[in-house]
C-alpha positions, 0 to 999 in steps of 0.5 A, a space after each residue: 130985205 135980208 141978204 144971203 150974207 146977213 143970213 149967214 151972219 145970224 146963222 152961227 155958221 160960216 159960208 164954207 160950212 153952209 156950202 158943205 151942207 149944200 154939197 152933202 144934201 144936194 140943195 141950194 145954199 139958202 136951203 142948206 143954211 136953214 137946214 144947218 141952223 136947224 141942225 145946230 139948234 139940236 142937242 147933237 148939232 155939232 156931231 151932225 155937222 161934223 159927220 156931214 163934213 166928214 161924209 163930204 171929205 170921204 166922197 171927195 177922196 172917193 172921186 179922187 178930188 184930194 184938193 177939195 178933200 183938203 179944203 173940207 178938212 180945213 173947214 172941219 178943223 175950223 168948225 171944231 176949233 170954234 165949237 171948242 171956243 163956244 164950250 169954254 
């Protein structure tokens, strides 16, 4: 039986990225994991996931949650760095 951590490991996403998707889509983490994997298989997957995280940052700022917005910004930076490394 696969665990959630096993699924994260084969998804190509981090747990933080999956949580950002879950927050954006208002779905459980396992559903977000599947959706994230689906997104990343598309030709514009990186841009879609970046937009999701940016939307989450905007929503956090709008509700005055600057700490969460800062955490999401770090997640976005890590994602962008990882994507640059894969493109090289």
